[in-house]
C-alpha positions in Angstrom: 35.5 -75.2 -168.9 32.6 -73.1 -167.6 32.2 -73.0 -163.9 28.4 -72.8 -163.8 27.5 -75.6 -161.4 28.3 -76.4 -157.8 27.9 -79.4 -155.5 24.3 -80.2 -154.9 23.2 -79.2 -158.4 20.9 -81.8 -160.1 20.1 -83.1 -163.6 17.4 -85.7 -164.5 16.9 -88.0 -167.4 14.1 -90.5 -168.2 14.4 -93.7 -170.2 11.6 -96.0 -171.3 13.2 -99.5 -171.2 13.4 -100.7 -174.8 14.1 -104.2 -176.1 17.7 -103.2 -176.8 18.1 -102.2 -173.2 17.2 -105.6 -171.8 19.6 -108.2 -170.7 20.8 -110.1 -173.7 24.1 -111.7 -174.8 25.3 -113.5 -177.9 23.2 -116.5 -176.8 20.0 -114.4 -176.8 17.8 -112.6 -174.3 18.2 -113.5 -170.7 15.1 -111.7 -169.4 12.9 -108.7 -170.4 14.3 -106.3 -167.8 16.7 -103.4 -167.9 20.2 -104.8 -168.2 22.9 -103.5 -165.8 25.1 -102.5 -168.7 22.3 -100.4 -170.3 21.5 -98.9 -166.9 25.2 -97.9 -166.6 25.1 -96.3 -170.0 22.1 -94.2 -169.1 23.5 -93.3 -165.7 26.6 -92.0 -167.4 24.5 -90.0 -169.8 22.5 -88.4 -167.0 25.8 -87.3 -165.3 27.2 -86.1 -168.7 24.3 -83.6 -169.0 26.4 -81.4 -166.7 29.5 -81.8 -169.0 27.4 -80.7 -172.1 26.8 -77.3 -170.5 30.3 -77.0 -168.9 32.6 -77.8 -171.8 33.7 -75.0 -174.1 34.6 -75.0 -177.8 37.5 -77.3 -178.3 36.8 -79.3 -175.2 35.2 -82.7 -174.6 34.3 -84.9 -171.6 35.7 -88.3 -170.9 34.5 -90.8 -168.3 36.9 -91.7 -165.5 34.8 -93.8 -163.1 31.5 -95.5 -163.0 29.9 -97.6 -160.2 26.5 -99.4 -160.3 24.6 -100.9 -157.4 21.7 -102.5 -159.3 19.2 -103.3 -156.6 15.8 -103.9 -158.3 14.6 -104.8 -161.8 12.7 -102.5 -164.2 10.6 -104.2 -166.8 10.7 -103.5 -170.5 8.3 -100.7 -171.3 8.6 -99.1 -167.9 10.1 -95.6 -167.3 13.2 -95.2 -165.3 14.1 -91.7 -164.1 17.7 -90.9 -163.3 18.7 -88.1 -160.9 22.4 -87.1 -161.0 23.7 -84.8 -158.2 27.2 -83.2 -158.3 29.0 -84.2 -155.1 32.4 -82.5 -156.0 34.2 -80.4 -158.6 37.9 -81.0 -158.5 39.7 -79.0 -161.1 38.4 -80.3 -164.4 36.7 -83.3 -162.9 32.9 -83.5 -162.2 32.0 -86.2 -159.6 28.3 -87.2 -159.3 26.2 -89.6 -157.4 23.1 -90.8 -159.1 20.0 -92.9 -158.4 17.5 -94.5 -160.8 13.9 -95.0 -159.9 10.9 -96.7 -161.5 7.6 -95.6 -160.1 9.5 -94.3 -157.0 11.0 -97.7 -156.5 14.8 -97.6 -156.3 16.4 -99.4 -159.2 20.0 -98.4 -158.8 22.5 -96.1 -157.2 26.1 -95.3 -157.9 28.8 -92.7 -158.7 30.2 -91.4 -162.0 33.1 -89.1 -162.8 34.1 -87.3 -165.9 36.9 -84.9 -166.8 36.7 -82.1 -169.3 39.9 -82.0 -171.5 41.0 -80.2 -174.6 40.1 -82.2 -177.7 43.7 -82.0 -178.8 44.9 -83.7 -175.6 42.4 -86.5 -176.1 43.4 -87.0 -179.7 47.1 -87.2 -178.7 46.2 -89.7 -176.0 44.1 -91.9 -178.4 46.7 -91.8 -181.2 49.4 -92.9 -178.8 47.6 -96.1 -178.0 
């Protein structure tokens, strides 16, 4: 694992809210706004941008924690910009807080953590399940 980041470092990611990102279940679409589960996926991706640069050959990241406080809707077609900030590095774990904004309006905040592990360790874990 490369030690190239420190607490306070920031990554950003933008998402145009697509049809498949809107709140829908087996019964159909609920409403044409960014679903909390899609927002969580994209928040995790923004935080993972650190992992992509930190992991070395033979390593992979795995999520360990995700929280979402979804405070405002974002309509389909609008752009949501995520900002992830490292709050702590604990061994092989990267801990971030993030916020999501649409036109400077706060959409969501939360935290996300990932660990960087050897791929062999992950494969052993998965095969033991």
